[in-house]
C-alpha positions as CSV (number, residue, x, y, z in Angstrom):
1,M,-13.2,-11.4,17.4
2,H,-15.8,-10.2,15.0
3,T,-19.3,-9.1,16.0
4,T,-22.4,-9.0,13.9
5,P,-23.6,-5.5,13.3
6,P,-27.3,-5.0,14.1
7,S,-29.8,-5.7,11.3
8,R,-30.8,-2.6,9.2
9,R,-34.4,-3.8,9.2
10,R,-34.9,-4.3,12.9
11,P,-33.1,-1.6,14.9
12,G,-35.1,-2.2,18.1
13,A,-31.9,-2.5,20.2
14,R,-30.8,0.9,18.9
15,W,-34.1,2.4,20.1
16,A,-33.8,0.8,23.4
17,A,-30.7,3.0,23.9
18,L,-32.7,6.1,22.9
19,G,-35.5,5.8,25.5
20,A,-38.7,4.0,26.5
21,G,-40.1,1.1,24.6
22,L,-42.8,1.0,21.9
23,A,-46.1,2.3,23.1
24,V,-49.5,1.9,21.4
25,L,-50.5,5.4,20.4
26,A,-53.8,6.9,19.4
27,L,-54.2,6.7,15.6
28,P,-54.9,10.0,13.9
29,L,-56.6,10.2,10.5
30,L,-54.3,10.8,7.5
31,G,-55.1,14.1,5.9
32,T,-56.9,15.8,8.8
33,A,-54.2,18.4,9.6
34,T,-53.3,21.9,10.3
35,A,-51.2,23.5,7.6
36,A,-47.5,23.2,8.2
37,N,-47.0,26.9,7.4
38,A,-49.4,28.1,10.1
39,A,-48.5,30.7,12.7
40,A,-45.4,30.2,14.8
41,D,-47.3,29.1,17.9
42,T,-49.2,26.4,16.0
43,F,-47.9,22.8,15.8
44,A,-46.0,22.4,12.5
45,V,-43.3,20.3,10.8
46,T,-40.4,22.3,9.5
47,S,-38.2,19.4,8.3
48,P,-38.5,17.4,6.1
49,T,-40.7,19.8,4.1
50,P,-43.7,18.4,2.1
51,G,-42.5,16.6,-1.0
52,Q,-38.8,16.8,-0.1
53,Q,-36.6,14.4,-2.0
54,D,-33.5,12.5,-0.8
55,V,-34.1,13.0,2.9
56,P,-30.9,11.6,4.5
57,E,-30.7,8.9,7.1
58,A,-29.8,9.8,10.7
59,F,-29.4,6.1,11.3
60,P,-30.2,3.1,9.0
61,N,-33.9,3.3,8.2
62,V,-34.3,6.4,10.3
63,A,-34.9,10.1,9.5
64,Q,-35.0,13.1,11.8
65,L,-38.1,15.2,11.9
66,D,-38.1,18.7,13.3
67,G,-40.9,21.2,14.1
68,T,-42.4,24.0,16.2
69,G,-45.4,24.8,18.2
70,L,-45.4,21.8,20.6
71,T,-47.2,22.6,23.8
72,P,-45.0,22.0,26.9
73,G,-45.8,18.6,28.4
74,N,-47.2,17.2,25.1
75,H,-45.3,14.9,22.7
76,V,-45.0,14.0,19.0
77,D,-46.2,10.9,17.3
78,V,-45.6,9.8,13.7
79,Q,-47.7,7.2,11.9
80,Y,-46.9,6.1,8.3
81,V,-48.2,3.7,5.6
82,S,-46.2,0.5,5.6
83,G,-45.5,-1.9,2.7
84,D,-48.7,-3.9,3.4
85,G,-50.9,-0.8,3.6
86,S,-51.3,-0.7,7.3
87,L,-50.4,2.2,9.6
88,Q,-47.2,1.8,11.6
89,P,-45.7,4.0,14.4
90,A,-42.4,5.5,13.5
91,V,-41.5,7.1,16.9
92,F,-40.4,4.8,19.7
93,T,-39.6,7.4,22.3
94,E,-41.8,10.3,23.5
95,G,-40.8,13.3,21.3
96,T,-41.0,16.0,23.9
97,G,-40.0,19.6,22.9
98,E,-38.2,22.6,24.3
99,D,-39.7,25.4,26.3
100,D,-40.0,27.5,23.2
101,G,-42.1,24.8,21.5
102,T,-39.5,23.5,19.1
103,W,-39.2,19.7,18.9
104,S,-37.2,17.0,17.2
105,V,-37.9,13.2,16.8
106,Y,-36.4,10.2,15.0
107,G,-38.7,8.3,12.8
108,N,-38.0,4.6,12.0
109,F,-39.5,3.7,8.6
110,D,-38.3,0.1,8.3
111,Q,-41.8,-1.2,7.4
112,L,-41.9,0.4,4.0
113,G,-42.2,-1.9,1.0
114,L,-39.3,-3.3,-1.0
115,A,-37.4,-0.6,-2.7
116,E,-39.9,2.0,-1.5
117,T,-38.6,5.4,-0.4
118,T,-41.8,7.5,-0.3
119,V,-43.1,8.1,3.2
120,V,-46.8,9.0,3.6
121,A,-47.2,10.0,7.2
122,T,-49.2,11.9,9.7
123,V,-47.3,13.8,12.4
124,S,-49.4,14.5,15.5
125,E,-49.2,16.4,18.8
126,L,-50.5,14.2,21.6
127,T,-51.3,15.0,25.2
128,P,-49.8,13.1,28.1
129,E,-52.9,10.9,27.9
130,D,-52.2,10.3,24.1
131,E,-55.1,12.3,23.0
132,V,-54.6,13.9,19.5
133,V,-54.4,17.7,19.7
134,V,-53.5,18.4,16.0
135,S,-52.3,16.3,13.1
136,V,-50.2,17.4,10.1
137,P,-50.0,15.2,6.9
138,L,-46.4,14.8,5.5
139,T,-45.1,13.1,2.4
140,F,-41.4,12.9,1.6
141,D,-38.8,10.6,0.0
142,L,-35.9,9.0,1.7
143,A,-32.5,8.9,0.1
144,V,-32.1,5.2,0.9
145,A,-34.8,2.6,0.7
146,P,-35.0,0.9,4.1
147,N,-35.8,-2.4,2.3
148,P,-34.0,-2.6,-1.0
149,A,-35.3,-4.9,-3.7
150,D,-32.1,-6.9,-3.3
151,P,-31.1,-6.5,0.3
152,F,-27.5,-7.1,1.4
153,T,-27.5,-10.4,3.2
154,V,-25.1,-13.3,4.1
155,V,-26.8,-16.6,3.8
156,S,-23.8,-18.9,4.3
157,P,-21.8,-19.4,6.4
158,A,-24.2,-18.7,9.2
159,V,-23.3,-17.3,12.6
160,G,-22.1,-20.1,14.8
161,D,-21.3,-22.5,12.0
162,V,-18.3,-24.9,12.2
163,V,-16.9,-24.9,8.7
164,D,-15.4,-28.2,7.5
165,T,-13.4,-26.7,4.6
166,S,-10.6,-24.1,4.7
167,T,-12.0,-22.4,1.6
168,P,-15.8,-21.9,2.3
169,A,-17.9,-20.1,-0.2
170,F,-19.7,-17.0,1.1
171,T,-23.2,-16.7,-0.4
172,G,-26.0,-14.2,-0.1
173,T,-27.9,-11.4,-1.8
174,A,-27.1,-7.8,-2.8
175,S,-27.9,-5.3,-5.6
176,P,-26.8,-6.6,-9.0
177,G,-23.5,-5.3,-10.3
178,T,-22.2,-4.3,-6.8
179,T,-19.2,-5.9,-5.2
180,V,-18.9,-8.1,-2.2
181,V,-15.6,-8.4,-0.2
182,V,-14.8,-10.8,2.6
183,L,-12.1,-9.6,5.1
184,Y,-10.8,-11.4,8.2
185,G,-8.3,-11.0,11.0
186,A,-5.0,-12.5,9.8
187,R,-1.6,-13.2,11.3
188,S,0.6,-10.5,12.9
189,G,-2.6,-8.5,13.8
190,S,-3.3,-7.6,10.2
191,T,-6.4,-7.8,8.1
192,A,-6.5,-9.9,5.0
193,E,-8.9,-10.3,2.1
194,A,-10.4,-13.7,1.8
195,G,-12.2,-13.1,-1.5
196,V,-14.2,-10.8,-3.7
197,A,-17.0,-11.3,-6.2
198,T,-19.5,-9.3,-8.3
199,V,-23.2,-9.7,-7.6
200,E,-25.1,-11.5,-10.4
201,D,-28.0,-10.1,-12.3
202,D,-30.4,-12.1,-10.2
203,G,-29.1,-10.4,-7.0
204,T,-27.1,-13.3,-5.7
205,Y,-23.4,-13.7,-5.1
206,S,-20.9,-16.4,-4.2
207,V,-17.4,-15.5,-3.0
208,A,-14.7,-18.1,-3.2
209,T,-12.4,-17.6,-0.2
210,D,-8.8,-18.3,1.0
211,F,-8.0,-18.1,4.7
212,S,-4.3,-19.1,4.4
213,R,-3.2,-15.9,6.1
214,L,-4.6,-17.0,9.4
215,E,-2.2,-17.6,12.3
216,P,-0.8,-21.1,12.2
217,G,-3.0,-23.3,14.3
218,S,-5.9,-20.8,14.5
219,L,-9.4,-21.9,14.0
220,G,-10.4,-18.4,13.1
221,T,-13.0,-16.0,14.6
222,G,-15.1,-15.3,11.5
223,A,-15.1,-12.6,8.9
224,D,-16.6,-9.2,8.0
225,V,-18.5,-9.0,4.7
226,Y,-18.7,-5.7,2.8
227,N,-20.9,-4.5,-0.1
228,Y,-19.5,-1.8,-2.3
229,D,-20.8,-0.2,-5.5
230,A,-19.3,-1.0,-8.9
231,N,-16.6,1.7,-8.3
232,G,-15.6,0.1,-5.0
233,D,-17.1,2.9,-2.9
234,P,-19.4,2.5,0.1
235,I,-23.1,2.3,-0.6
236,P,-25.2,4.7,1.6
237,G,-27.2,2.8,4.1
238,I,-25.3,-0.5,3.6
239,T,-23.3,-1.6,6.6
240,P,-20.8,-4.5,6.8
241,I,-22.1,-7.8,8.1
242,G,-20.0,-9.7,10.7
243,V,-20.3,-13.5,10.6
244,F,-18.7,-15.4,13.5
245,F,-17.8,-18.9,12.6
246,T,-14.9,-21.3,13.2
247,F,-13.1,-23.9,11.2
248,A,-13.2,-27.6,12.1
249,D,-9.5,-27.8,11.3
250,A,-7.0,-25.0,11.2
251,P,-6.5,-23.8,7.6
252,V,-2.8,-23.3,8.4
253,A,-1.3,-26.1,10.5
254,L,0.5,-25.2,13.7
255,I,4.3,-25.4,13.2
256,P,5.9,-27.5,15.9
257,L,8.2,-25.6,18.2
258,A,11.9,-26.3,17.6
259,L,15.2,-24.7,18.6
260,S,18.7,-25.8,17.5
261,V,22.1,-24.5,18.5
262,D,25.3,-24.6,16.4
263,P,27.8,-25.6,17.6
264,A,26.6,-27.7,20.5
265,S,30.1,-27.3,22.0
266,T,32.5,-24.4,21.6
267,T,35.6,-22.9,23.3
268,V,35.8,-19.9,25.5
269,T,37.5,-17.9,22.7
270,A,35.0,-18.9,20.0
271,A,32.0,-18.2,22.3
272,G,33.2,-14.6,22.5
273,S,33.9,-14.2,18.8
274,T,31.7,-16.3,16.5
275,G,29.2,-17.2,19.2
276,I,26.4,-19.7,19.2
277,A,24.0,-19.7,16.2
278,L,20.3,-20.2,17.1
279,T,17.6,-21.5,14.7
280,A,14.0,-21.6,15.9
281,A,10.6,-22.4,14.4
282,G,7.0,-22.5,15.5
283,F,6.3,-19.0,16.9
284,S,3.5,-16.7,15.9
285,P,4.5,-14.7,12.9
286,N,6.0,-11.3,13.8
287,E,5.7,-11.7,17.5
288,Q,8.3,-10.4,19.9
289,L,10.6,-13.0,21.4
290,T,12.5,-12.9,24.6
291,V,15.9,-14.6,24.8
292,A,17.3,-16.0,28.1
293,V,20.6,-17.7,28.7
294,T,21.3,-19.6,31.9
295,L,25.0,-19.8,32.9
296,P,26.7,-23.0,34.3
297,D,26.1,-21.7,37.9
298,G,22.4,-21.3,37.3
299,S,22.4,-17.5,37.1
300,A,21.0,-15.5,34.2
301,L,23.4,-14.1,31.6
302,P,23.0,-10.3,31.5
303,F,22.3,-8.6,28.1
304,A,23.1,-5.1,27.0
305,E,20.5,-2.5,28.1
306,D,20.4,-1.1,24.5
307,A,20.0,-4.5,22.9
308,P,17.4,-4.3,20.1
309,L,14.1,-6.2,20.4
310,V,13.8,-9.6,18.8
311,F,10.9,-10.7,16.6
312,A,9.9,-13.9,14.8
313,D,9.7,-13.9,11.0
314,D,6.6,-12.1,9.5
315,E,5.5,-15.1,7.5
316,D,6.3,-18.4,9.2
317,G,7.3,-17.4,12.8
318,S,10.9,-18.7,12.5
319,Y,13.9,-17.0,14.0
320,T,17.6,-17.0,13.5
321,G,20.2,-15.3,15.6
322,T,23.5,-15.6,17.4
323,V,24.5,-15.4,21.1
324,V,28.0,-14.1,21.7
325,I,29.3,-14.5,25.2
326,A,32.5,-12.6,26.2
327,S,34.7,-14.4,28.8
328,A,32.4,-17.3,29.0
329,P,32.8,-19.6,32.0
330,V,33.4,-23.2,31.2
331,G,30.3,-25.4,31.6
332,A,26.8,-26.2,30.3
333,Y,24.4,-23.4,29.1
334,T,20.7,-23.3,28.4
335,V,19.2,-20.8,25.9
336,T,15.4,-20.3,26.0
337,L,13.2,-18.4,23.5
338,T,9.6,-17.4,24.5
339,G,6.9,-15.8,22.3
340,V,5.4,-12.8,24.0
341,R,2.1,-13.1,22.2
342,S,1.8,-16.9,21.9
343,E,3.5,-17.7,25.2
344,R,5.2,-20.7,23.5
345,T,8.6,-21.6,25.0
346,V,11.4,-23.7,23.7
347,S,14.9,-24.4,25.0
348,A,18.2,-25.9,23.9
349,S,21.6,-26.6,25.5
350,F,25.3,-26.1,24.6
351,E,28.6,-26.2,26.4
352,V,31.7,-24.1,26.6
353,V,35.0,-25.8,27.1
354,A,38.4,-24.4,27.8
355,D,40.7,-23.3,25.0
356,P,43.3,-25.9,24.0
357,V,46.7,-25.3,25.5
358,T,49.7,-25.3,23.0
359,P,52.8,-26.8,24.6
360,T,55.9,-24.5,24.6
361,T,59.6,-25.2,25.3
362,P,60.6,-23.5,28.5
363,A,63.4,-20.9,28.2
364,T,66.6,-21.1,30.2
365,P,66.1,-19.3,33.4
366,V,68.3,-16.2,33.9
367,P,69.3,-15.5,37.5
368,V,68.0,-12.3,38.9
369,P,70.3,-10.8,41.6
370,G,68.9,-9.1,44.7
371,G,65.8,-11.1,45.2
372,T,64.5,-11.1,48.8
373,G,61.0,-12.5,48.3
374,S,60.0,-16.2,48.4
375,G,59.5,-16.3,44.7
376,S,62.0,-16.1,41.8
377,L,61.0,-12.5,40.9
378,A,62.5,-9.3,42.2
379,N,60.8,-8.0,45.3
380,T,58.2,-5.6,43.8
381,G,55.4,-6.3,46.3
382,F,53.5,-8.7,44.0
383,E,53.3,-12.4,44.6
384,P,51.8,-14.8,42.0
385,V,48.5,-16.4,43.1
386,A,48.4,-20.1,42.4
387,G,45.8,-21.3,40.0
388,L,44.7,-17.8,38.7
389,G,46.1,-17.1,35.3
390,A,45.1,-14.6,32.6
391,A,41.8,-16.3,31.9
392,G,40.9,-16.2,35.5
393,V,41.6,-12.4,35.6
394,L,39.2,-11.9,32.6
395,L,36.5,-14.0,34.3
396,A,36.8,-11.9,37.4
397,L,36.2,-8.7,35.3
398,G,32.7,-10.0,34.4
399,V,30.7,-11.7,31.7
400,G,28.9,-10.1,28.7
401,A,26.6,-11.3,26.0
402,A,24.7,-10.3,22.8
403,V,21.9,-11.5,20.5
404,L,21.9,-11.4,16.8
405,V,18.5,-10.0,15.6
406,R,17.7,-11.6,12.3
407,R,21.1,-11.1,10.7
408,R,22.5,-8.5,13.0
409,R,24.8,-9.2,15.9
410,V,25.1,-6.8,18.8
411,K,27.5,-7.3,21.6
412,A,26.8,-6.3,25.2
C-alpha cells in the first residue's frame, strides 16, 4: 500500500513530533539588533551568517539556525517576512539552549513567496514570559525555494479516487523540462513503471500509464509519482508524491484456477517411472506452491526432505510438473496445489491400477527328492505366504514420491 508523503508546504505534522504547538510570540522590530559579532556572552547568530547563499534544508522548507549567548531559561524566536509582506513565526518549538549559552533551532520558511529564496528575518532572545531581551537581524538565501514557481503536484487521479480505466492519465504541475515518473507495486512483489513524461513549458504534465503488470485480479493500491531533473537525477527539496486510488475493474483479469493430470489412469510401473504430469493455472505469479498427494487409504504421500521448492510461473502464475510415485498402491489418488501467497487451492484426481499380467506356459515340474515340508520345495525353513507376491514385498518396503519443479523431476 502506498502512503501520501506530507506536503512540503505544510509540515505542521512534522513539527508536532518536534515539540509543543505554535505559540503567539512577541513581535520584535526588524533591524533593532545587537551585532552578530559581539562578545561571546552576547546573544548572537553564528549560522547562517549574514548574506550566506545556498543555505541547505534540514527538512523541506526548513533551515537550521545556530548561535551563542542565550541566557539559561530563555528561548529563541525567529520572525521573517512572508510572501504577502506580513511577519510570520518560523520556530514552532521553544529553542532553549545549553548551559554554555549555545543554541540551535529549526526555522520553517514555508510562507515565502513563489520562487523566493531570500529570508529577511529577526532572531530574538525571549524570556519565559516572551519578553524580548535582544534581537538580531539576519538575511540569507535558501538553496531551495519553499514554494517553487511551478510546484510539483499531482492533480489527477486524486487520493481516494476509483478509476474507471486501466490506463489513467496522471496530470499535475512541475518545473518545465523536468521529468515525471509514475511507479507502482506490481506482481511478484516487484515495482513497475506505469509511465513517464516531460513537463511542458507551461509547467504542466500528463503521463500516459499502463498498469498491466499488476497481479491478476488486483484492483491496485495506487502509485508513487517522482519528479526528476532533465538528467534523471533527484531534485533537491522535491519528494515523491504517493497517490492512493483503486481501479473499478482489475486491469489484469483474474485467471481461473485449474489443474489437470495426465494420464488420469496409470499402472503401478508407469507411476514409478514416467509419473503423473500436472498442469495448473490461476496462481499468483512467482508465488511458492505446496503440493500434496493423498493416497488411496487417505494418508498423505511423503516427499523427499531435500525436494526443491515449487513456484508458479513469473508471468502468468501457471505451473507444470510431474509426480513420480515409487511402488504406488492401487487405488484413487488426489493431488492438491496451494498458493502460499494467494491461498488459492485446486485439486484433481487420478488412479493407479495393477500392471497387466502376461500369461505364461507352466514348465513341467521336476520332482525334488528329500522333501519333508508340506510344500513342493525342499525343507529350507521358508514357507510361501499365500497372496503376497513380489509386488506385495515392494509395497511392504514403503512408498516414495517426487515432484518435477518446472521441467525438473526429483525422486524421493
